[in-house]
C-alpha positions in Angstrom: -16.5 31.2 32.9 -12.9 32.2 32.4 -11.7 28.7 33.3 -14.0 27.1 30.8 -12.9 29.4 28.1 -9.2 28.8 28.8 -9.7 25.0 28.8 -11.5 25.2 25.4 -8.7 27.4 24.0 -6.0 24.9 25.2 -7.8 22.1 23.5 -7.8 23.9 20.1 -4.9 23.3 17.8 -2.9 26.2 16.5 -2.2 26.7 12.8 1.4 25.7 13.5 0.3 22.5 15.1 -2.1 21.9 12.2 0.8 22.4 9.7 3.0 20.1 11.8 0.4 17.4 11.8 -0.1 17.8 8.1 3.6 17.3 7.5 3.7 14.2 9.6 0.9 12.6 7.6 2.2 13.7 4.3 4.3 10.5 4.2 1.1 8.4 4.1 0.2 9.3 0.5 3.7 8.7 -0.6 3.7 5.3 1.1 0.4 4.4 -0.5 1.8 5.3 -3.9 4.8 3.1 -3.3 2.5 0.2 -2.2 0.3 0.6 -5.2 3.3 0.3 -7.5 4.5 -2.7 -5.6 1.1 -4.4 -5.8 0.9 -3.7 -9.5 4.1 -5.5 -10.1 3.1 -8.4 -7.9 -0.2 -9.0 -9.6 0.9 -8.7 -13.2 1.6 -12.4 -13.5 -1.6 -14.4 -13.5 -2.6 -16.1 -10.2 0.2 -14.6 -8.2 -1.9 -14.9 -5.0 -3.1 -18.4 -6.0 -3.1 -19.9 -2.4 -5.3 -17.1 -1.1 -7.5 -17.3 -4.3 -8.0 -21.0 -3.8 -9.0 -20.8 -0.2 -11.5 -18.0 -0.9 -13.0 -19.9 -3.8 -13.4 -22.9 -1.6 -15.1 -21.0 1.2 -17.2 -19.1 -1.3 -18.5 -22.3 -2.8 -19.1 -24.0 0.5 -21.0 -21.0 2.0 -23.1 -20.6 -1.2 -24.1 -24.3 -1.1 -24.8 -24.1 2.6 -27.1 -21.0 2.2 -28.8 -21.7 -1.1 -28.5 -25.5 -1.6 -26.0 -28.0 -2.8 -26.8 -27.4 -6.5 -26.5 -23.7 -6.3 -22.8 -23.7 -7.2 -19.9 -25.9 -8.3 -16.1 -25.5 -7.9 -13.8 -26.1 -10.8 -10.4 -25.0 -12.2 -9.4 -21.8 -14.0 -5.8 -21.6 -15.4 -5.0 -24.8 -13.5 -6.2 -23.5 -10.1 -9.4 -24.3 -8.2 -10.7 -20.8 -8.4 -13.7 -21.0 -10.7 -17.3 -20.9 -9.4 -20.3 -21.7 -11.6 -23.7 -20.6 -10.4 -26.7 -22.8 -11.3 -30.4 -21.8 -11.5 -33.1 -22.4 -14.0 -33.6 -18.7 -14.6 -30.0 -18.1 -15.6 -29.3 -17.4 -19.3 -27.5 -19.9 -21.5 -27.9 -23.5 -22.6 -26.7 -24.8 -19.2 -28.5 -22.1 -17.1 -25.2 -21.3 -15.4 -23.0 -18.3 -14.7 -19.2 -18.7 -14.5 -17.0 -16.6 -12.2 -13.5 -17.0 -10.8 -11.5 -15.5 -8.0 -8.8 -13.3 -9.6 -5.9 -11.5 -7.9 -8.0 -8.4 -7.5 -10.9 -10.4 -6.0 -8.7 -11.9 -3.3 -8.9 -8.8 -1.1 -5.1 -8.6 -0.7 -5.1 -5.1 -2.3 -7.5 -3.8 0.4 -5.5 -5.5 3.1 -2.3 -3.9 2.0 -3.9 -0.5 1.6 -5.4 -0.6 5.1 -2.2 -2.0 6.7 -0.2 0.8 5.2 -2.6 3.4 6.7 -2.3 1.8 10.2 1.5 1.2 10.1 2.2 4.8 9.0 0.1 6.3 11.9 2.3 8.0 14.5 1.9 7.9 18.2 1.0 4.2 18.4 3.3 1.4 19.6 4.4 -1.2 17.1 2.5 -3.9 19.0 -0.7 -2.0 18.8 -0.2 -1.4 15.1 0.3 -5.1 14.4 -2.6 -6.1 16.5 -4.8 -3.6 14.6 -3.5 -4.9 11.2 -4.3 -8.5 12.2 -7.8 -7.7 13.3 -8.6 -5.4 10.3 -7.2 -7.8 7.7 -9.4 -10.5 9.3 -12.4 -8.2 8.9 -11.5 -7.4 5.3 -11.2 -11.2 4.5 -14.7 -11.9 6.0 -16.2 -8.9 4.2 -14.7 -10.1 0.9 -16.3 -13.5 1.4 -19.6 -11.8 2.2 -19.3 -9.8 -1.0 -18.7 -12.9 -3.1 -21.6 -14.8 -1.5 -23.9 -11.9 -2.3 -23.4 -12.4 -6.0 -25.7 -15.4 -6.1 -28.9 -14.0 -4.6 -28.5 -10.8 -6.6 -28.1 -12.7 -9.8 -31.1 -15.0 -9.0 -33.3 -12.0 -8.1 -32.5 -10.2 -11.4 -33.0 -13.3 -13.5 -36.3 -14.2 -11.8 -37.6 -10.8 -13.0 -36.2 -11.3 -16.5 -35.5 -15.1 -16.9 -33.1 -16.5 -19.5 -31.9 -13.1 -20.7 -28.2 -12.0 -20.4 -29.4 -8.6 -19.2 -30.7 -10.2 -16.0 -27.1 -10.4 -14.7 -26.6 -6.6 -14.9 -27.5 -6.1 -11.2 -24.8 -8.5 -10.2 -22.2 -6.8 -12.4 -23.2 -3.3 -11.2 -22.9 -4.5 -7.6 -19.5 -5.9 -8.4 -18.3 -2.7 -10.1 -19.5 -0.4 -7.3 -17.9 -2.5 -4.6 -14.7 -2.8 -6.6 -14.4 0.9 -7.4 -15.9 2.7 -4.3 -17.5 0.3 -1.8 -14.4 -1.2 -0.3 -12.5 2.1 -0.3 -15.3 3.7 1.7 -15.3 0.8 4.2 -11.5 0.8 4.6 -11.4 4.6 5.2 -14.2 4.3 7.8 -12.4 1.4 9.5 -9.2 3.4 9.7 -11.0 6.6 10.9 -12.8 4.6 13.6 -9.5 3.1 14.8 -7.7 6.4 14.6 -10.5 8.0 16.8 -10.3 5.0 19.2 -6.6 5.3 19.8 -6.8 9.1 20.6 -6.6 10.6 17.1 -4.7 13.9 16.6 -4.0 14.5 20.3 -2.1 11.3 20.6 -0.2 12.0 17.4 0.8 15.5 18.5 1.9 14.2 21.8 4.0 11.6 20.1 5.6 14.4 18.0 7.0 15.9 21.3 7.7 12.7 23.3 9.3 10.1 21.1 10.0 6.9 23.0 11.7 4.9 20.3 15.5 4.6 20.5 15.8 4.6 16.7 13.7 5.6 13.8 13.7 5.6 10.0 13.3 9.1 8.7 13.7 11.0 5.4 17.3 11.8 4.9 18.4 15.1 6.3 22.1 15.0 5.2 22.5 14.6 1.5 25.6 13.5 -0.2 26.5 12.9 -3.8 26.1 9.1 -3.4 22.5 9.5 -2.2 21.5 11.3 -5.3 23.3 8.6 -7.3 21.1 6.0 -5.5 18.0 7.8 -6.6 19.2 8.1 -10.1 19.8 4.3 -10.2 16.3 3.7 -8.8 14.7 5.8 -11.6 16.9 4.1 -14.2 15.8 0.6 -12.9 12.2 1.7 -12.9 12.5 2.8 -16.5 14.1 -0.6 -17.4 11.3 -2.4 -15.6 8.7 -0.4 -17.6 10.4 -1.0 -20.9 10.9 -4.7 -20.1 7.2 -5.1 -20.5 5.7 -2.2 -22.5 8.7 -1.9 -24.9 8.8 -5.7 -25.5 6.8 -6.5 -28.6 6.9 -10.2 -27.9 5.5 -9.7 -24.4 2.7 -7.3 -25.7 1.8 -9.8 -28.4 1.6 -12.5 -25.8 -0.7 -10.3 -23.7 -3.0 -9.9 -26.6 -3.2 -13.6 -27.0 -3.9 -14.0 -23.3 -6.7 -11.5 -23.4 -8.3 -13.3 -26.4 -8.0 -16.7 -24.7 -9.6 -15.3 -21.6 -12.4 -13.7 -23.5 -13.0 -16.9 -25.6 -12.4 -19.2 -22.6 -9.8 -21.1 -24.6 -7.1 -23.5 -23.1 -5.0 -24.2 -26.2 -1.2 -24.7 -26.2 -0.8 -21.3 -27.7 -2.6 -19.8 -24.8 -0.3 -21.5 -22.3 2.8 -20.5 -24.3 1.6 -16.9 -24.4 1.0 -17.0 -20.6 4.5 -18.3 -20.0 6.0 -15.5 -22.2 4.1 -12.8 -20.4 4.9 -14.2 -17.0 8.6 -14.2 -17.8 8.5 -10.6 -19.0 6.7 -9.6 -15.8 9.1 -11.5 -13.6 12.1 -9.7 -15.2 10.4 -6.3 -14.8 9.6 -7.2 -11.2 13.2 -8.0 -10.5 14.5 -4.7 -11.8 11.7 -2.8 -9.9 12.5 -4.4 -6.6 16.2 -3.8 -6.9 15.6 -0.2 -7.9 13.2 0.2 -4.9 15.8 -1.1 -2.5 18.5 1.1 -3.9 16.2 4.2 -3.8 15.3 3.5 -0.2 19.0 3.7 0.7 19.0 7.2 -0.9 15.7 8.6 0.6 15.9 7.2 4.1 18.3 7.0 7.0 18.3 5.4 10.4 18.5 7.9 13.2 19.5 7.0 16.8 19.3 8.9 20.0 22.5 10.1 21.7 23.7 9.2 25.1 21.5 11.8 26.7 18.4 10.4 25.0 18.0 13.2 22.5 17.5 12.9 18.8 20.4 14.4 16.8 19.8 17.8 15.2 21.3 19.5 12.2 23.6 22.4 13.3 22.0 25.8 12.9 23.6 29.0 11.7 23.9 30.4 15.2 25.8 27.2 16.3 28.1 27.7 13.3 28.8 31.3 14.3 29.5 30.4 17.9 31.9 27.7 16.7 33.7 30.2 14.6 34.0 32.7 17.5 35.3 30.0 19.8 37.9 29.1 17.2 38.9 32.7 16.8 39.5 33.0 20.6 41.7 30.0 20.6 43.9 31.2 17.7 47.5 32.1 18.8 48.7 35.6 18.0 50.7 35.9 14.8 54.2 37.4 14.4 57.5 36.9 16.2 57.9 37.4 19.9 60.1 40.4 19.3 57.5 42.3 17.4 54.9 41.4 20.0 57.1 42.6 22.8 57.9 45.9 21.0 54.2 46.6 20.4 53.4 45.9 24.1 56.2 48.3 25.2 54.8 51.0 23.0 
């Protein structure tokens, strides 16, 4: 009985270990915030991920036709890219009995891939090779799940419109499904995928073991030794982020162009004014993106440093107060006696 109790006690984590584990994973939310900011700047210009959007639209159209018939959908252009899908059914509302959709930046699934990849890459206690393998597999799963989500739109829309044919309200089920998956569905799936992988690789035990037995010869860590130049780097980063924000939000020409773009998208217009407004908006976003990237790189130099092991295989540590006191005592012992040799000899004779 005593052996069983001791083994259970050894498996439990102390509060100190819990705190240490929490500190190690505190970097994950910070990384996610940085990735969210990065993704926001990437996707502000229209069709930034056009190649992925086109491939997904093509697969979406082909699978829909394969499952529901050749006349179920057609593929066409949106903003010059083959990303528009039109659903066709006699119960759909409108003069042409069709519903037009398109694959936007957000619908491409890249946001979800970046989010999940960040969670995996920031997990401690796992080799880089295992992390990259997990990222490749999980991104493939996310890509397939996103295609499944898009294909599900057609049967949901048909079911709703068969119950209430030729009425715009019959598409509400499809829009509600899209909203739920966009806001919560994918997030729940991504977290479950990461938790399953985290449990599979050993979870907290492997992470705590990695905290005591680091095998890497170098690592990127939050800076421990701060100098004036490092604070200057951070100041420049904040200034560049402010310039990037003002480059878009403080630019009246860019904001007017954004209003025109929204109106053109709502009215499904393709006039020269719409294209000109799109170019103006894209130029503003590209300028803001340049400042933001430059600021992020400069800020990284301030926040992080590369740490290497010494010749004995140990990570360098900051000198403690006791080490400083011992160093002062050793210096005091090595100091030469002050005064002339005559005064010292006189004091010794006395």
